[in-house]
TIVEXKOL-105825 format. One record per atom (N, C-alpha, C): residue number from 1; atom name; x, y, z. Coordinates in nm, 2 decimals. Example, Ala and Ser with C-alpha at 12.3 -4.5 7.8 and 13.67 -1.06 7.14 Angstrom:
<sites>
SITE   num   atomo        x        y        z
SITE     1       N     1.32    -0.57     0.78
SITE     1      CA     1.23    -0.45     0.78
SITE     1       C     1.32    -0.33     0.78
SITE     2       N     1.28    -0.22     0.71
SITE     2      CA     1.37    -0.11     0.71
SITE     2       C     1.29     0.00     0.79
</sites>
This chain:
<sites>
SITE   num   atomo        x        y        z
SITE     1       N     0.91    -1.82    -0.34
SITE     1      CA     0.97    -1.72    -0.43
SITE     1       C     1.05    -1.62    -0.34
SITE     2       N     1.17    -1.59    -0.39
SITE     2      CA     1.25    -1.49    -0.31
SITE     2       C     1.26    -1.36    -0.39
SITE     3       N     1.19    -1.26    -0.34
SITE     3      CA     1.19    -1.13    -0.40
SITE     3       C     1.30    -1.04    -0.36
SITE     4       N     1.39    -1.09    -0.27
SITE     4      CA     1.50    -1.01    -0.22
SITE     4       C     1.46    -0.89    -0.13
SITE     5       N     1.35    -0.91    -0.06
SITE     5      CA     1.30    -0.80     0.03
SITE     5       C     1.31    -0.83     0.17
SITE     6       N     1.37    -0.94     0.21
SITE     6      CA     1.38    -0.97     0.35
SITE     6       C     1.46    -0.86     0.42
SITE     7       N     1.39    -0.82     0.53
SITE     7      CA     1.46    -0.71     0.62
SITE     7       C     1.42    -0.57     0.57
SITE     8       N     1.37    -0.56     0.45
SITE     8      CA     1.33    -0.42     0.40
SITE     8       C     1.20    -0.38     0.47
SITE     9       N     1.16    -0.25     0.46
SITE     9      CA     1.04    -0.21     0.52
SITE     9       C     0.95    -0.17     0.41
SITE    10       N     0.82    -0.22     0.41
SITE    10      CA     0.72    -0.19     0.32
SITE    10       C     0.60    -0.11     0.38
SITE    11       N     0.56    -0.01     0.32
SITE    11      CA     0.44     0.06     0.36
SITE    11       C     0.32     0.02     0.27
SITE    12       N     0.22    -0.03     0.33
SITE    12      CA     0.10    -0.07     0.25
SITE    12       C    -0.02     0.01     0.29
SITE    13       N    -0.07     0.08     0.20
SITE    13      CA    -0.19     0.16     0.23
SITE    13       C    -0.32     0.08     0.19
SITE    14       N    -0.43     0.12     0.24
SITE    14      CA    -0.56     0.05     0.22
SITE    14       C    -0.54    -0.10     0.25
SITE    15       N    -0.47    -0.12     0.37
SITE    15      CA    -0.42    -0.26     0.40
SITE    15       C    -0.52    -0.34     0.48
SITE    16       N    -0.64    -0.29     0.51
SITE    16      CA    -0.74    -0.36     0.59
SITE    16       C    -0.81    -0.47     0.53
SITE    17       N    -0.82    -0.47     0.39
SITE    17      CA    -0.89    -0.57     0.32
SITE    17       C    -0.85    -0.57     0.17
SITE    18       N    -0.90    -0.67     0.10
SITE    18      CA    -0.87    -0.68    -0.04
SITE    18       C    -0.73    -0.69    -0.08
SITE    19       N    -0.69    -0.62    -0.19
SITE    19      CA    -0.56    -0.62    -0.24
SITE    19       C    -0.45    -0.57    -0.15
SITE    20       N    -0.49    -0.47    -0.07
SITE    20      CA    -0.40    -0.41     0.03
SITE    20       C    -0.35    -0.52     0.13
SITE    21       N    -0.45    -0.58     0.19
SITE    21      CA    -0.43    -0.69     0.29
SITE    21       C    -0.35    -0.80     0.23
SITE    22       N    -0.39    -0.85     0.11
SITE    22      CA    -0.31    -0.95     0.04
SITE    22       C    -0.17    -0.91     0.01
SITE    23       N    -0.15    -0.79    -0.02
SITE    23      CA    -0.01    -0.74    -0.04
SITE    23       C     0.07    -0.74     0.09
SITE    24       N     0.01    -0.69     0.20
SITE    24      CA     0.08    -0.69     0.32
SITE    24       C     0.11    -0.84     0.36
SITE    25       N     0.02    -0.93     0.34
SITE    25      CA     0.05    -1.07     0.38
SITE    25       C     0.16    -1.13     0.29
SITE    26       N     0.16    -1.10     0.16
SITE    26      CA     0.27    -1.15     0.07
SITE    26       C     0.40    -1.09     0.11
SITE    27       N     0.40    -0.96     0.14
SITE    27      CA     0.53    -0.89     0.17
SITE    27       C     0.59    -0.95     0.30
SITE    28       N     0.50    -0.97     0.40
SITE    28      CA     0.54    -1.02     0.53
SITE    28       C     0.59    -1.16     0.51
SITE    29       N     0.52    -1.24     0.43
SITE    29      CA     0.57    -1.38     0.40
SITE    29       C     0.71    -1.38     0.34
SITE    30       N     0.74    -1.28     0.27
SITE    30      CA     0.87    -1.27     0.21
SITE    30       C     0.98    -1.22     0.30
SITE    31       N     0.94    -1.18     0.43
SITE    31      CA     1.04    -1.14     0.53
SITE    31       C     1.05    -0.98     0.54
SITE    32       N     0.96    -0.91     0.47
SITE    32      CA     0.97    -0.76     0.49
SITE    32       C     0.90    -0.72     0.61
SITE    33       N     0.95    -0.61     0.67
SITE    33      CA     0.88    -0.54     0.78
SITE    33       C     0.77    -0.47     0.72
SITE    34       N     0.65    -0.48     0.77
SITE    34      CA     0.53    -0.42     0.70
SITE    34       C     0.47    -0.32     0.79
SITE    35       N     0.44    -0.20     0.74
SITE    35      CA     0.37    -0.09     0.80
SITE    35       C     0.24    -0.09     0.73
SITE    36       N     0.13    -0.11     0.80
SITE    36      CA     0.00    -0.11     0.74
SITE    36       C    -0.08     0.02     0.78
SITE    37       N    -0.15     0.07     0.68
SITE    37      CA    -0.23     0.19     0.70
SITE    37       C    -0.36     0.18     0.63
SITE    38       N    -0.47     0.22     0.70
SITE    38      CA    -0.60     0.22     0.64
SITE    38       C    -0.69     0.32     0.72
SITE    39       N    -0.81     0.34     0.67
SITE    39      CA    -0.90     0.44     0.74
SITE    39       C    -0.97     0.37     0.85
SITE    40       N    -1.01     0.25     0.84
SITE    40      CA    -1.09     0.18     0.94
SITE    40       C    -1.01     0.11     1.05
SITE    41       N    -1.01     0.16     1.17
SITE    41      CA    -0.92     0.11     1.27
SITE    41       C    -0.95    -0.04     1.31
SITE    42       N    -1.08    -0.07     1.32
SITE    42      CA    -1.12    -0.21     1.36
SITE    42       C    -1.08    -0.31     1.26
SITE    43       N    -1.10    -0.28     1.13
SITE    43      CA    -1.07    -0.37     1.02
SITE    43       C    -0.92    -0.38     1.01
SITE    44       N    -0.85    -0.27     1.03
SITE    44      CA    -0.70    -0.27     1.02
SITE    44       C    -0.64    -0.35     1.13
SITE    45       N    -0.69    -0.34     1.25
SITE    45      CA    -0.64    -0.42     1.36
SITE    45       C    -0.66    -0.57     1.34
SITE    46       N    -0.78    -0.60     1.28
SITE    46      CA    -0.80    -0.74     1.24
SITE    46       C    -0.70    -0.80     1.14
SITE    47       N    -0.69    -0.72     1.03
SITE    47      CA    -0.59    -0.76     0.93
SITE    47       C    -0.45    -0.77     0.98
SITE    48       N    -0.41    -0.67     1.07
SITE    48      CA    -0.27    -0.67     1.12
SITE    48       C    -0.26    -0.80     1.21
SITE    49       N    -0.36    -0.83     1.28
SITE    49      CA    -0.35    -0.96     1.36
SITE    49       C    -0.33    -1.08     1.27
SITE    50       N    -0.39    -1.09     1.16
SITE    50      CA    -0.37    -1.20     1.07
SITE    50       C    -0.23    -1.20     1.01
SITE    51       N    -0.18    -1.08     0.97
SITE    51      CA    -0.05    -1.08     0.92
SITE    51       C     0.06    -1.12     1.02
SITE    52       N     0.03    -1.08     1.15
SITE    52      CA     0.12    -1.11     1.26
SITE    52       C     0.13    -1.26     1.29
SITE    53       N     0.04    -1.34     1.24
SITE    53      CA     0.04    -1.48     1.26
SITE    53       C     0.14    -1.55     1.17
SITE    54       N     0.19    -1.48     1.07
SITE    54      CA     0.30    -1.54     0.99
SITE    54       C     0.43    -1.54     1.07
SITE    55       N     0.51    -1.64     1.05
SITE    55      CA     0.64    -1.65     1.12
SITE    55       C     0.73    -1.54     1.09
SITE    56       N     0.80    -1.49     1.19
SITE    56      CA     0.91    -1.39     1.17
SITE    56       C     0.86    -1.26     1.11
SITE    57       N     0.74    -1.21     1.15
SITE    57      CA     0.69    -1.09     1.09
SITE    57       C     0.70    -0.98     1.19
SITE    58       N     0.72    -0.86     1.14
SITE    58      CA     0.72    -0.73     1.22
SITE    58       C     0.62    -0.64     1.15
SITE    59       N     0.51    -0.62     1.22
SITE    59      CA     0.40    -0.54     1.17
SITE    59       C     0.37    -0.42     1.26
SITE    60       N     0.35    -0.30     1.20
SITE    60      CA     0.30    -0.19     1.26
SITE    60       C     0.17    -0.14     1.19
SITE    61       N     0.07    -0.11     1.26
SITE    61      CA    -0.05    -0.06     1.19
SITE    61       C    -0.09     0.08     1.24
SITE    62       N    -0.14     0.16     1.15
SITE    62      CA    -0.17     0.30     1.18
SITE    62       C    -0.30     0.33     1.11
SITE    63       N    -0.41     0.36     1.19
SITE    63      CA    -0.53     0.41     1.12
SITE    63       C    -0.52     0.56     1.08
SITE    64       N    -0.59     0.59     0.97
SITE    64      CA    -0.58     0.74     0.93
SITE    64       C    -0.71     0.80     0.97
SITE    65       N    -0.71     0.92     1.01
SITE    65      CA    -0.82     1.00     1.06
SITE    65       C    -0.83     1.12     0.98
SITE    66       N    -0.95     1.16     0.94
SITE    66      CA    -0.97     1.29     0.87
SITE    66       C    -1.00     1.39     0.97
SITE    67       N    -0.92     1.50     0.95
SITE    67      CA    -0.95     1.62     1.04
SITE    67       C    -0.97     1.74     0.94
SITE    68       N    -1.09     1.77     0.92
SITE    68      CA    -1.13     1.87     0.81
SITE    68       C    -1.09     1.81     0.68
SITE    69       N    -1.01     1.88     0.60
SITE    69      CA    -0.97     1.83     0.47
SITE    69       C    -0.83     1.76     0.48
SITE    70       N    -0.77     1.75     0.59
SITE    70      CA    -0.64     1.70     0.61
SITE    70       C    -0.65     1.56     0.67
SITE    71       N    -0.57     1.47     0.62
SITE    71      CA    -0.55     1.33     0.67
SITE    71       C    -0.43     1.32     0.76
SITE    72       N    -0.45     1.26     0.87
SITE    72      CA    -0.33     1.25     0.96
SITE    72       C    -0.32     1.10     1.00
SITE    73       N    -0.20     1.06     1.03
SITE    73      CA    -0.18     0.92     1.08
SITE    73       C    -0.18     0.93     1.23
SITE    74       N    -0.26     0.85     1.30
SITE    74      CA    -0.27     0.85     1.44
SITE    74       C    -0.19     0.75     1.50
</sites>
């Protein structure tokens, strides 16, 4: 299926598992550059590694950390 997103950048939150991970994989398979964000660094690295296995993918992953009541991207 061609969604017309090849070369576009997609931000996927909660991307370490479940629907977020599936969304990241689907977007990458369509040729989008994917930025993945999730709270768990280990699970996020594992999911990003799986997405990077797809041909012609560009993936960046960023874990989120809580500092007090503020969330930051590390």
